[in-house]
N, C-alpha and C positions, 0 to 999 in steps of 0.2 A: 630497345630490346624487343625482339619479336617474341611470339608466343613459344615457338620451338626453344628458344634460348633461356626462357624463364625455368627456374627450379619448379618442382611440383609445389612446393610450400607457396612460392611467389603466385603461381596460377590459382592455388587456393585462395590466397588473399584477394585476388582480383574478383573471384566469384562471390565470396562472402561480403565483399564490399558492395558489390551489385545488390546483393539480396537485402543487405542492411539499409541501402538507400531506398529500395522499394517499400520496406517496412515503415521507414521513416515518413514517406509520403502517406502511407496508409494512416499513420498516427496523427498526422495533421487532419486528415479527412474525418477521423474518428472525433477529434476535438471539435470540428466544424458541425458535425452531426449532433453533438451533444449541446452545442452553445448557439449556434446562429442558423442552421439549415432549416428551411420551411418544412413543416410536417408532411407536406405533399411530395416532398423530394426523396423520401425515404427508400423507396422501391429502386430508383436509380442509383442512391448511394450504396445500396446494399450490393448491386451488381457491380459497382466500381470496386468496392473493397474485395469483392469475391475474386474479380479478375488480377488484382494486385497480389492478393495472398496466393493465387496459383502461380503467378509469375515469380514470386519469391520462392515459392515451395520448388517449382521446376529448376530454379537457378542452381540450387544445391542438391537437387536429387539427380541431375544430370549424371548419366552412366559413367562419365569420366571422373567424377568425383571421388568415388570409391576407390579407384586406382591411384589418384592423386594423394589421397589419405594414406594409402598403404606406402606409396613413394616417398612420402614426406616422413612417415613414421621411421622408415629405414635411414633417413637422412637427419634424424633429431639430434645427433651429436653435434651438428653444424649450426643448431639454432641457439639463440640466447634464451634467457629465462622466460621473457615475455613472448617471444615467438613460440616456445615450446608450450606455455600455457595457452596460447592462442589456438595451436594445433589441437590441444585437448578440447577446447570449447567448440571448436569446429566439428570435431567428430561427434560431440554431445548432440549439437544441434542437427547434425546430419542423420544421427539416429532417430531423432525425434521426426524429423521430415520424412524419410525413407519409410518409416512405419506405417504411414497413412498415404492412401492414394489421393491424387489431385482432386478427384471428384468428392471425396469426403472432405477435403479442405475447403472446397467452394462451397459445399452443401452447408458446412458448419458456420461459415462467415455469414452467408445469407440468412440462415435460420436464426442466429444470434441477433443480427441486425433487426430482423423483422420483430424477433421477440422483445428487444430492448425498445422498440417503438410502442408496441402494445403495452409494455409494462409501464410506460410513462403514464398512459391515460388510465390504465387499471389502478394504478397507485392512488391516483387522484380521486377515481370513483369509487375506491375500496371494493373492487370487483376481481378477486383472484381467478374466478372461472373464465373471465373474459381473456385471460392469457394462459390458462392452464394447459390447453391443447398444444399451444406453441411452445411452451416450457417443456413438455413432454417431448417434442420433437427434438428440441435443443439436447434434453437429457439422453435421449436415445442415441444421438449422434455422438454426444460426450463419451458414452459407455462404449461405443464402437471403436471410436478412436483411441481410448484409454485401453482397451483390451489388446489392440494392435501395438501399442507402446509397451504395454506390460510383457508381451512377448519378446520384443526387441531388446528390452532393458533387463529382462529376467527380474520383474518386480511384480508386486501385487498390483492389481487394478487401481486402487487409490494411491499408491506410492507412485505410479507412473503419472497419474494426472498431477499430483504434487510436484513432481520432479520439474514440471514446467515452470513452476513459481519458486520453488525451493530445491535447488539442484541437490541430490543425495539425501533430501529429507525423508523421514519415514515415519508411518503410524506408529511404530514401536517407540520412537523417540518422542513423539508428540504426546502420546498417551502417559508415557512415564512423567513427563513435566506437567501435564494437564491433571494428571491423578494427584501429584504432590499439590498442586494449586487447590484442588478441590478438597483437600484434607484440612486445609486451614482458611480458605477464603470465605466460605459462609459465615463462620464466626467472626471473622475480621468485619465483614460488612454489618453484621448485626451489632458488634461493639461499638463500631464508629458511628452508626446511625444513633445508637443510644447515648454515646457521648455528645453528638452534636445537638441532639434534641433538648439536652439540659443546658446549652449555651443560649445567650440571648438571640432574639430573632434577628435574622440578617436585616440591616439597614438598607432600604430602597435606594437605588441610583436613579437620578433623573437627568434628563438632557434631550437634545435634538438628535434622535437615534434614526435620522433619515438614512436611507441607502447611500446618498451621496456623502454623508458624513462618516459612515462606517467604512466605505470604500476608500476614502481619502486616509483615514487612520490606518487601514489594513496596508495600503500601498506604501505609507511611510515606514511601517514597521518591517515590511518586507525588504525595503532598501536597507535598513539598519542591519537585518539579518545578513543581507549580502546580495539579495536578488537584483539582477540587471535587467532594468526594463528596456534595454536596447536589444535584448536577446529573450524577451519573454512578455507575457501578458497576464492580466487578472481579469476574469470574466464571470458570468453566472451559469450555472447549470443545475438540473434537477438533483443531481448528486455530486458533492465536491470531489473533485479529482485533481491530479496532476498529470498532464500528457505532453504531447509534443515531442521534441527532440532535444538533446544536450545543447544545441546551439540556438533553440527556439522553443523554450519551455513554456507550456501553457498550464495556468493555474486557474482553477474555478472554485467558486463557493456560491452559497444561497444565504440570502438576507431575510430577517424579520425585523420590521420596524418596532415591534414590541420587546424585542430582546436582542441586544448587541453581541451578547456573550458567545453564542453559538457560531456566528459568522466569523468574529474575530479570531477565535481559537482555530476554527476551519482554515482560515487563510495562513495562521502561523503553522498549522499541521502540514499543509500542502507545500508551504514554503521549504520546509524540512526536505521534503521529497525533491523539489526543485534544486536546492543547493547540492544534493548529491549528484542529480543528473548533470547540472552545470559544472560540477567539480570533477567528473570522470576525465582522465587523462586525455588531452586533445591530441597526441601523437597516435592515439589508437582508435580516434573516432571511426565509426563504420567497421570496425573489427570486433569479432565475438568476445575477445579478451578485454576490450575497452568498454563493454557493456556494464550495466550495474549487476552486482551478484544477486543472489536470491532475495526474495521479497521479505524475508525476515531481517535481512540488513537494510533493505529499502524502507520497511516500516519503522526500523529503529531510528532512522534519520528524522522521519516526521514526528514520531513520538518523543524522541529526545528533545526536539525544539519545543513542541507543545506542552507536553506533560512533565518532563524533567526540568525544563527550563522556565517556560512561560507561564506555568502555573505555580512556580515556585516563588517564594517571598522576595527574593533578590529582584527578579524581574518585575514583579506586581508593585514593588515599592517606586520603581521607575515609571511603570506604566499609568499609575493612578493620576498624577497631575497631566500628563500627556493626553489621556483620554478625555479628562475633565475638560481641557481646553478644546479638543476636537469636537466634543459634543455639546460645546458652548454652555455649560452648566456652572452655576454658582453653588452648587450642592455641597456642603461640607462633609457628606459621606464618602466623597472620593478619596479614599485613603488606601494606603498599601494593605493595611489590615483587613479593611472590609472587602476589598477586591480578592484578598486571600481567602476569606471566610466564603466568599461567593464561588470562587473557582474551585475550591475543595469540598464544596458540599456533596455529600454522598446520599443518593436516592435511588430506589429501586424503580428504575424508569423502563420505558419500553423500547427507545430508540438507541441503537448502538452508537452512532456518530455523535450523539448528544450525551453519552454515558461518562460519568466520571471514572477515573482511573482505577478506583477500587472494585466497582460493579463490572467494568469493560470485560475483563477476562470471562465472566459468566456469559456475557453475549457470544463471545467467540467460541467458547466450549459448545455451546447449544448449536451453533451453526456447523462446527465441525462435526458434531455427533449425527446431525440431521442429513447433512450431505453425504456423509459417509454411508449412512443407512439407505439412502436414496440411490447412490451409485452402486452399491452391493445387492440391491434389490429387497432389502428388508423393510423399506418404508415406500408406500405407494404415493405418488404425487397427489393423488385425491385425498390423502389423509394428511397432508403437510400442515395445513392451517391448524388441525386439531393437535398434532403431534407439537407444533411450535408453540402453542398456547400451553399445553401440558409440561413442557420443558421450561417455559419462562415461570411457570408456578413452581416447579421443583427448584430451580436454580436461583430464582430471584423473588419469588413470592408474590408475583404480579401476573395478571392475565390481560394480554392486550384486548382492547374493547373492539378493535377493527382490525382486519388484515393490512389496511395501510400502515398501521404502526406495528404490525406483525410480520408475516411472511412476504409481504409486499415492499418492505421499507428499503432493502438493499438491491443495488442493481446487479450484483455479481453473477448469480445463477442466470438471470434473464439475458446477460450479454455473453454468456458461454464460459465465464471464470469458475469452474469447479476445481476444487482443491487449493484455493487461495486463502480461505478465511484463518486457518491456524496461523498464518504468518503475521497476523496482527498482534497476537498475544506473545509469539515468539519474538516479535519485534520489540514489544514493550519490555520483556525481560532483558533483551540485548541493549535496548537504550538505558536502562537502568545500570547495566555492567559498564557500558561505554563511558557514560557520564561521570560515574564514580571514578574510573581510570583517569578520565580528562582532567577533572578537579584535582586529583592526586598528583597527576604528573605535572600540571600547569596551574598552580595555586593562585594565579591572579584571574581565573576565569570568573568566580563570583563576584569579585569586585567590579570587572568590567561589565557583567551583566546588570549590576545595580546602576550603572550608568547607561545602560542601553547599547552597550559595545559588544557585538558579537564576535568580533574579529579573533581574539584569542581562541576562542571555542571553535570557530570555523577553520582556522589554521590548523588546529589539532586534528580535527575531522578529516581535513583534507590530506594531510599525512598519513593518518592511521586507517581511514576508511575510504573516503572518495578516491583517493589517487590510487588505490589499489585495484578498483574496478573488479574483474573477473580473473585476475592474476592467481588469486588464492581462493580457496574455499571459504565458506561462511565460517565454519569452525576455525580455520587458520587465521582468517581476518580477527575474529574475536580473541584467540590466544595471544597473537602478535600484539593487540592492542592492550589487553587487559590481564594477560598471563593465565587465563582460565577459559575452558570451554563453557557452554551455556549452562547455568544453574538456575533455580528459582531462588537461591539464597539473597542475591543483591537485591532483587526485586521485592522480595518479601520484607527485607530490612528497610528498603525505601518507603514502602506502604506503611509499616508500623511507625516509622520514625516521622513521617509526614502527617499521618491521621490520628495517632494514638499517643504521640510522645506528650 
């Protein structure tokens, strides 16, 4: 079939397939930059990523694409449900792309790459000023891009940036949910800490927590969740993440030989992301509709695995003897009850990625409010460190002693991801809602988890979330799976049941 005989929709499929393939190549280069690339190679990598970003951008901003979209729209009646949803996603991506000039796309990629490299050293050295100017450059470009997209989508500046990570998300919805959280979360945190302080001191766990042993245990558990090491890897990075592409998923974590708990849950968290990516429908790979839905759904998959399941008593009763053997310990404290006490300990800490699920929403609310203020010009970057510490005091009652454990701890802003943070807590609430529905509809799940068997759960998620990809909106996926739009009710019930019952 030559180009002239293809329908408008088929021509669009070819263009967006090419754009997706370019973006997948960029994803592998990003993973390499975070894990294996020599530090002296950063400038060249920034140039490579910028060129690929512009190529992807130009592929779908070609002047012919606008006409093809209009022509395909006229023929929508001849499309099936998935093709029609694919056309919707094509137009959304096209609007995002055409709103910004190729030069801005290139500048943003280069600036974010350079800033991320500076951030890695600044974080180690507790030196925010070393990265401040470059972060300001990234923020300026972000605002410029966001303003263009706000005009194209007829949205506010922050909503336009949010749409990149949470399609159709809005400040209004987030603030309604977050305000409800803040109405009861501080008291819950205080009540749980008070109750736990009256309980016996945690029994220490001993063993050989070498990186080798931690990695071996992590890989074994990844396989049990369903991760395919023929189509993925586990590596080390400064900030844990899941990257790569659906057929080549790259998971990273970071290890401490003084404490196995963080890396292990980090691996399980990122495996939740990986299972979502790997579970996207194979027939729609490299098509917009075959991509993951917004990040609230993506984060729900990682938090469902880590928080809902792997910090629950069913899984920890299985994990205790398995971990004891992996860490070559004769310690009698390796019990499910002791692990449960360890993994449900609530503390007012500094680090988001190490936070328990009760205090975690406060970390996210802080970042949401700060980034919104910076984007809207109500907070200057020079005042970020002070503002961060003040909000930590207000929300969690602690003040970070250094910027390393304060405003330098997360990679997101430095790598150009503005508007991402709210999706973590939206994801936590979504995870609670999905897991309750899964257990209700498939009552063998808890018993299987007690045996280390994730297959019943992953089958349910595959049918109700992973396999839907972007054929439905986040809200439609949630309503279809659980019968309800997102609320704080199930999340609240989960926290009270687990921590105060």
